[in-house]
MARVORO-461034 format. One record per residue: residue number from 1; residue in one letter; x, y, z of N, C-alpha, C, O in turn. Coordinates in steps of 0.2 Angstrom, whole numbers. Each point is the difference from the previous one (the first is absolute). Example, Ala and Ser with C-alpha at 12.3 -4.5 7.8 and 13.67 -1.06 7.14 Angstrom:
BEGIN
PT     n   res    n_xx    n_yy    n_zz   ca_xx   ca_yy   ca_zz    c_xx    c_yy    c_zz    o_xx    o_yy    o_zz
PT     1     A      66     -28      39      -4       6       0       4       6       0       5      -1       3
PT     2     S      -7       6      -7       4       6       1      -4       5       3       3       6       1
END
This chain:
BEGIN
PT     n   res    n_xx    n_yy    n_zz   ca_xx   ca_yy   ca_zz    c_xx    c_yy    c_zz    o_xx    o_yy    o_zz
PT     1     M    -225     144     123       0       7       0       5       3      -4       6      -2       1
PT     2     D      -7       7      -5       5       3      -4       4       5       4      -2       2       6
PT     3     Y       8       0      -9       5       5       4      -4       6       2       1       2       6
PT     4     L      -5       2     -10      -3       6       2      -5      -1       6       0       4       4
PT     5     S      -3     -10      -4      -5      -1       6       4      -1       6      -2       2       6
PT     6     I       7      -6      -6       5      -1       6       3       7       2       0       1       6
PT     7     K       2       3     -11       3       6       2      -5       5       3       1       3       5
PT     8     W      -7      -3      -7      -6       4       3      -1      -2       7       0       4       5
PT     9     L       0     -11      -4      -1      -3       7       6       2       4      -1       2       6
PT    10     H       7      -2      -8       6       2       4       0       7       2       1       2       5
PT    11     I      -3       2     -10       0       8       1      -6       1       5       1       4       5
PT    12     L      -7      -7      -6      -5       1       5       2      -2       7      -2       4       4
PT    13     S       4     -10      -3       2      -2       6       6       4       3       0       1       6
PT    14     A       4       1     -10       6       5       3      -3       6       2       2       3       5
PT    15     T      -7       0      -8      -4       6       1      -4      -1       7       1       4       5
PT    16     F      -4     -10      -4      -4      -1       6       5      -1       6      -1       3       5
PT    17     M       7      -6      -6       4      -2       5       4       7       2       0       1       6
PT    18     F       2       3     -10       4       6       2      -5       5       2       1       4       5
PT    19     G      -7      -3      -9      -5       5       2      -3      -1       7      -1       4       4
PT    20     T      -1     -10      -3      -3      -2       6       5       1       6      -2       3       5
PT    21     G       8      -6      -6       5       1       5       2       7       1       0       2       6
PT    22     F       1       2     -11       1       7       1      -6       4       4       1       4       4
PT    23     G      -7      -6      -7      -6       4       3      -1      -2       7      -1       5       4
PT    24     T       1     -11      -2      -1      -2       7       6       2       4      -1       2       6
PT    25     A       7      -2      -8       6       3       4      -1       7       1       1       3       6
PT    26     F      -4       1     -11      -1       7       1      -5       1       5       2       4       5
PT    27     Y      -7      -7      -5      -6       1       5       2      -2       7      -1       3       5
PT    28     M       5      -9      -5       2      -2       7       5       4       3       0       2       6
PT    29     F       5       0     -10       5       5       2      -3       6       3       2       2       6
PT    30     F      -6       1     -10      -3       7       3      -5      -1       5      -1       4       4
PT    31     V      -3      -9      -4      -5      -1       6       4      -1       6      -2       2       6
PT    32     N       8      -6      -6       4      -1       6       2       7       3       1       1       6
PT    33     R       1       4     -11       2       6       3      -5       4       3       1       5       4
PT    34     S      -8      -7      -5      -5       4       3      -1      -2       7      -3       4       4
PT    35     H       5     -10      -2       0      -3       7      -8      -1       2      -1       0       6
PT    36     N      -3       1     -11      -7      -1       1      -2      -8       0       0      -3      -5
PT    37     V      -1       0      11      -1      -7       1      -5      -3      -4       0      -5      -3
PT    38     Q      -6       9       3      -6      -2      -4       2      -1      -8      -2      -5      -3
PT    39     A       5      11       1       2       0      -7       5      -6      -2      -1      -3      -5
PT    40     I       6       2       9       5      -5      -1      -3      -7       0       2      -4      -4
PT    41     A      -7       3       9      -4      -6       0      -3      -2      -7       0      -5      -3
PT    42     V      -3      10       0      -4       0      -6       5      -2      -6      -1      -4      -4
PT    43     V       6       9       4       5      -1      -6       4      -6       0       1      -3      -5
PT    44     T       1       1      11       4      -6       1      -4      -7      -2       2      -4      -3
PT    45     R      -9       5       4      -4      -6      -2      -1       0      -7       1      -6      -3
PT    46     W      -2      12       0       0       0      -8       6      -2      -3       1      -3      -6
PT    47     V       5       5       9       7      -1      -3       1      -8       0       2      -2      -5
PT    48     A      -4      -1      10       1      -7       0      -4      -4      -5       2      -4      -3
PT    49     R      -8       7       2      -5      -3      -5       3       1      -7       0      -5      -4
PT    50     A       2      11       3       2       2      -7       6      -5      -2       1      -2      -5
PT    51     D       4       1      10       6      -4      -1      -2      -7      -2       3      -3      -4
PT    52     W      -8       0       8      -2      -7      -2      -4       0      -7       0      -5      -3
PT    53     W      -5      10       2      -4       0      -6       4       2      -6      -2      -3      -5
PT    54     F       6       7       5       3       3      -6       8      -2       0       2      -2      -6
PT    55     T       2       4      11       7      -1      -1       2      -7       0       4      -2      -4
PT    56     T      -7      -2       8       2      -8       0      -1      -3      -7       4      -3      -2
PT    57     P     -10       4      -1      -1      -4      -6       5       3      -5       3      -3      -5
PT    58     S      -2      10       5       5       3      -5       7      -3       1       4      -1      -4
PT    59     V      -2       0      11       7      -2       1       1      -7      -3       5      -2      -2
PT    60     I     -11      -2       2       1      -7      -3       0       1      -8       3      -4      -3
PT    61     I      -8       8       1       0       0      -8       6       3      -3       2      -2      -5
PT    62     Q       1       7       8       6       3      -3       6      -5      -2       1       0      -6
PT    63     P       1      -4      10       6      -5      -2      -3      -5      -5       3      -1      -5
PT    64     L      -9      -1       6      -3      -5      -5      -1       3      -7       2      -3      -5
PT    65     S      -5       9       5      -1       3      -7       7       3      -3       1      -1      -6
PT    66     G       4       3      11       6       2      -3       4      -6      -3       3       1      -5
PT    67     F      -3      -7       9       4      -6      -3      -4      -2      -7       4      -2      -4
PT    68     W     -10       2       4      -4      -2      -6       2       5      -6       1      -3      -5
PT    69     M      -1       9       6       2       5      -5       7      -1      -2       2       0      -6
PT    70     M       3      -1      10       7      -2      -1       0      -6      -5       4       0      -5
PT    71     Y      -8      -5       7       0      -6      -4      -3       1      -7       3      -2      -5
PT    72     V      -8       5       5      -3       2      -7       4       4      -4       1      -1      -6
PT    73     A       2       6       9       4       5      -4       7      -2      -1       4       2      -4
PT    74     G      -2      -8       7       7      -2      -1       5       3       4       6       0      -2
PT    75     Y      -7       4       7       5       3       4       3      -5       5      -3      -4       3
PT    76     P      10       5      -3       4      -5       4      -1       2       7       0       6       2
PT    77     L       0     -11       3       0       1       7       6       2       2       0       3       6
PT    78     Q       6      -3      -9       6       2       2       1       7      -2       6       3       2
PT    79     A     -10       1      -5       1       7      -2       0       4       7      -3      -2       5
PT    80     N       8       6      -5       1       4       6      -6       4       3      -1       0       6
PT    81     W      -3       3     -11      -6       3       2      -5      -5       4      -4       3       4
PT    82     V       4      -9      -7      -5      -5       3       3      -2       7      -4       0       5
PT    83     R      10      -1      -4       3      -1       6      -1       5       5      -2      -1       6
PT    84     W       3       7      -8      -1       6       5      -7       1       2      -2       1       5
PT    85     S      -2      -2     -10      -8       0       1      -2      -5       5      -3       2       5
PT    86     L       6      -8      -5      -2      -5       4       3       1       7      -3      -1       5
PT    87     A       9       3      -5       3       2       7      -3       6       4      -2      -1       6
PT    88     L       0       6     -10      -4       5       3      -7      -1       2      -3       2       5
PT    89     Y       0      -7      -9      -7      -2       1       1      -4       7      -5       0       4
PT    90     A      10      -4      -4       1      -4       7       1       4       6      -3      -1       5
PT    91     L       7       6      -6       1       5       5      -7       3       2      -1       1       6
PT    92     A      -3       2     -11      -6       3       2      -4      -5       4      -4       1       5
PT    93     G       4      -8      -7      -4      -5       3       2      -1       7      -4      -1       5
PT    94     L      11       1      -4       2      -1       7      -1       6       4      -1      -1       6
PT    95     C       0       6      -8      -3       6       4      -7       0       1      -3       1       5
PT    96     W      -1      -3     -10      -7       0       0      -3      -6       5      -5       2       3
PT    97     L       8      -7      -3      -3      -6       4       0       3       8      -5      -1       3
PT    98     P      11       3       0      -1       3       6      -5       6       1      -3       1       5
PT    99     V       3       3     -10      -5       6       0      -7      -3       1      -4       3       3
PT   100     V       2      -8      -7      -7      -3       1      -1      -2       7      -5       1       3
PT   101     W      10      -5       0      -1      -2       7       0       6       4      -5       0       5
PT   102     L       9       5      -6       0       6       5      -7       4      -1      -3       2       5
PT   103     Q       0      -2     -11      -6       3      -1      -6      -3       3      -4       3       3
PT   104     L       4     -10      -3      -5      -4       4       1       2       7      -5       0       4
PT   105     Q      11       0      -1       1       1       7      -2       7       2      -4       1       5
PT   106     M       5       4      -9      -1       7       1      -8       1      -1      -3       4       4
PT   107     R       0      -8      -9      -7       1       0      -4      -3       6      -4       3       3
PT   108     D       7      -8       0      -3      -3       6       1       4       6      -5       1       4
PT   109     M      11       2      -3       1       5       5      -4       6      -1      -3       2       5
PT   110     A       2       1     -11      -4       6      -1      -7      -2       2      -4       4       3
PT   111     N       1      -9      -5      -7      -2       1      -1      -1       7      -5       2       3
PT   112     A       9      -5       1       0      -1       7       0       7       4      -4       1       4
PT   113     A       8       3      -6       1       7       3      -6       4      -2      -3       3       5
PT   114     A       0      -3     -11      -6       3      -1      -6      -2       3      -4       4       3
PT   115     R       3     -11      -2      -5      -3       3       0       2       8      -5       1       3
PT   116     E      11      -1       0       1       2       7       1       7       1       1       2       6
PT   117     N      -1       2     -11       1       7       1       6       2       3       1       4       5
PT   118     Q       5      -8      -7       6       1       3       5       3      -5      -1       0      -6
PT   119     A       7       2       8       5       2      -4       4      -7      -3      -1      -5       3
PT   120     L       4       6      -9       3      -6      -3       6      -1       4       4       4       3
PT   121     P      -2     -11      -2       6      -2       4       6       2      -3       0       1      -6
PT   122     A       5      -1      10       7       2      -3       2      -5      -5       4       2      -5
PT   123     R      -6      -8       5       2      -5      -5      -3       1      -7       3      -1      -5
PT   124     Y      -9       5       5      -3       2      -6       5       5      -4       2      -1      -6
PT   125     W       1       5      10       5       5      -3       6      -3      -2       4       3      -4
PT   126     R      -1      -8       8       6      -3      -2      -1      -4      -7       4       0      -4
PT   127     Y     -10      -3       4      -2      -4      -7      -1       5      -5       2      -1      -6
PT   128     E      -4       7       7      -1       5      -5       6       3      -3       1       1      -6
PT   129     K       4      -1      10       7       2      -2       3      -5      -4       3       1      -6
PT   130     I      -4      -7       8       3      -6      -5      -4       0      -6       3      -1      -6
PT   131     W     -10       1       6      -4       0      -6       2       6      -5       1      -1      -6
PT   132     T       1       7       9       2       5      -4       7      -1      -3       1       1      -6
PT   133     A       3      -3      10       7      -2      -3       0      -5      -5       4       0      -5
PT   134     L      -8      -5       5       0      -5      -5      -3       2      -6       1      -3      -6
PT   135     G      -5       8       6      -4       3      -6       5       3      -5      -1      -1      -6
PT   136     F       6       4       8       5       3      -4       4      -4      -5       0       1      -6
PT   137     P       3      -7       9       3      -4      -5      -5      -4      -4       2      -2      -6
PT   138     A      -8       0       8      -5      -3      -4      -2       4      -6       0      -2      -5
PT   139     F      -2       8       7      -2       5      -6       5       2      -4       0       0      -7
PT   140     G       6       1       9       6       2      -4       2      -6      -5       1       1      -5
PT   141     G      -1      -7       8       2      -6      -4      -6      -1      -6       2      -1      -5
PT   142     L      -8       2       7      -5      -1      -5       0       6      -5      -1      -1      -6
PT   143     L       3       7       7       1       5      -5       6      -2      -5      -1       1      -6
PT   144     V       6      -4       9       5      -2      -4      -2      -6      -5       2       0      -6
PT   145     V      -6      -4       9      -3      -6      -4      -4       3      -6       0      -2      -5
PT   146     Y      -4       7       7      -4       3      -6       4       3      -5      -1      -1      -6
PT   147     W       7       4       8       4       3      -5       3      -6      -4       1       1      -6
PT   148     L       2      -6       9       3      -6      -3      -5      -3      -5       2      -2      -6
PT   149     M      -9       1       8      -5      -3      -4      -1       4      -7       0      -2      -5
PT   150     V       0       9       6      -1       4      -6       6       0      -4       0       0      -6
PT   151     H       6       1       9       6       2      -4       4      -7      -3       3       0      -5
PT   152     K      -3      -5      10       3      -6      -2       7       1      -2       2      -2      -6
PT   153     P       2       5      10       7       2      -2       4      -6      -1      -1      -5       4
PT   154     S       6       5      -9       4      -6       0       6       0       4       5      -4       0
END
């Protein structure tokens, strides 16, 4: 595969990863503010699916295509922009992994509450606060990674 094909795959997967992550976070954040249990049950179900269908493959493709492009283009692994990109990508991943678990738990609680026509348990709202807090460093880190990928500062 040539450099431009790898780059296209890298950009496409970055778009899916960030776009799906931001889009699902947007909908889940705002549906939670509605306190509408039925709506929360539907949105959390689709957020969990979108993370598995789009975000997870992109999370895997990103470092593989990134390292491949670095190899083909001859970029050194020791470059500061590469080190910062990897560190911030790892930070985002360390935030994302518990977010996925939280989303699955929240989805299950919301579905149970909707099925039983009950309010969401207090644990749902504790998880929601953690879920929200983890989103800020993850998205912030990925924004900086985007900047580093484009600018490649020395």
